C-alpha positions, 0 to 999 in steps of 0.5 A: 792710422795709429796702431797700438802694439804689444811691446815690453810692459808699456806698449808702443804706438805707431802710425801706418798709412790708411791707404795701404792698411788692409787688415788688423788681425786681432783675437776675437772678443771673448768674455772673461770669467765673471767668478774665476774663483768659483770657476776654479773650485768647480773645475778641481771638483768636477774635472775632465775625465778624471777624479776630483783633485781632492779624491786624487790627492787622498792617501798620497804623502807627496805632490809635485806641482809643475808651473810655467816659467817667467816667459809665460803669463800664467796667472799662477798666483791665482790658480795655486792657493786653492789647488794647494789648499785642496792637496793639504785638506786631503792629507798631503802635508805642506813639506811634502809639496814641491812646486817645480818651475818648468824651465825647459832649457830656459834660465832659472827664475829667482828673487823678484821673479818669483815674487811676481809669479807666485806672490810672497806667501807661496814663496815663503811657505812652499818648496820651490825649485827650478828644473835644470835640463843640463843637470843629467844626474837630476833626471831619470831615464824612462826609455825611448818614445815611439820616434826614438826620443830618449826620455829624461825626466826630472826625478823630483817629479817622477818621485812624487806620488801625485803629479800636477801641471799648471799652464796656459793654452795658447798658439805655439809655433812648433807644437800647435798649442802650449799647455798640457803635455808641454809642461813635462816635455820640454818643461821638465825633461833633460837636455838629452830629450829636448835636443832630439824632440826639438831636433831637425827631424821634428821641427823641420816637419811641415806639420810642426806648425802653429795651430796644427795637431794632426800629424804634428810629431812635436805635439805627438811625442810630447803627449806620448812622453807626458803620458809615459812620465804620468800626469795625474791632473792638470789645471790649464787656463785660456786668457783674453786680450787683456790677459783675463781668465776666460776659461779653466780646464782641469782634469786629464792631460789630454781631454782637459787640454783639448777642451781648452784648445777647442776654446782657443781656436775659436778665438786666435784664428784670423782670416786673410783673403791674401797675404800681404806685402808687409806685416807689422807684428810683435812678440806679444809684449811682456814677458814673451818679448824678453829676448830675441829667442822668444821674439822669433815666435812673432816672426814665425807667426807672421809667415802665413800673413806675408807673401814670399819675398815680403817684409816682416816688421816686428817690435820686441822690447828684448830687455834681456837681449838675444837670449841664452849664451848658446843662442847668442853665440850661434847667431853672432859667431856663425857668420852664415846662419844657413850653414849653421842650420845645415850642420845641425843635421850632422850626426853628433852636432848639437848646441843648446837652443839651436832649434830657435835658429832653425825657426829664425831662418824659416822666417828669413827664408820667407821674408826680410825681417826688420826689427825695432828693439831697444834691447839689442845693438843694431850691429848684433841684430845685423849679425843675426840676419835681421835689419835694425830700424829706429822706429816702426814707422821707419820700417814701414817707409823702408818696406813701402820703398822696397815694394811700392807705394801701393803695397799692402800692409797687415798689422798683428798687435799681439804677434803670435797669440794670433794665428793668421790663415789665408781663405777666400770669402767663399771658403771661409763661408763654407767653413763657418 
């Protein structure tokens, strides 16, 4: 059977043997908004549990609008013009508006990337700045969270009289779901905050997982920190498999976001009767598979679908290679990833992006990982604990040789956008 995988900007087709294929896990079909422009304007006027955006903006002299960086397929250039227009009509001058890119600990976005994200009109007419987590002087300290996370937030955001975030709600492998509070933490928090919030104590918790909110310390602290920093209005969206807008959730940072999460859960959860021997997956294509750092999400997302000791085959373009210099060095120079993870528990030890090494090791502990990519040299993949393959078909053949000719295969074309879960038919019927 031919399987079409999300890979880079072009996609990738591969063949999987029919006799072994037990399931292709996909997003549930959903209808895109028929009139997204009208829905957006209505959402700004009738938001969840807060005043309309125009009312919130009235009397304010400045605003900071936080947007996602290039690694998220947020339709920002569609969302911002009506939102910014509302602010200006309400009396906030254009030169009082700052668009702040929530890079978290990622690299800044500039040049053609800004044009792709925002369009030429917004790039030329508005002040656009990148958050810089490592620049402590550009942050303000707000105390500690309930679990002892030091809170450093971008001062440009805190100084604005009106605080707005724009994001995408999708599954997230540590925080349950993205969007909402994550635009603030980690989006515009300092490294001092992120290194604790993303530290072993939080991401090592079993509840810090895809689709999990109750008892998830990563989610709970992020929400607390966002509320501490203050969020006057959010405008989050949900997308279908073709990245068309299916919902717009504007208003209160918690209420609007939870409404979006409810909508997403109905779409992303995919049932399996039992885990498979082999899972073929992706990192959802561009822009999420720009680096191995991001592709780890596809590996971890596949864990519920594969048996312990099974094989995960991932196709990820990785056009920008492994990722940040810190992440690459942690993988390539450690020599022993398990030993590196152990060091992160030592008092005073910290390397930026170390949390993604934790997540990679989580996948490697559970299953063998094979990777097809054009962006990383085979020897470098091996040093990361990952087996390089020349094609998805080669990976499938190697996995079948290992697990037997009758081994079961599950395919997840959109990788971490789909949340696999195992339930017997009886349990699934009861849940429905």
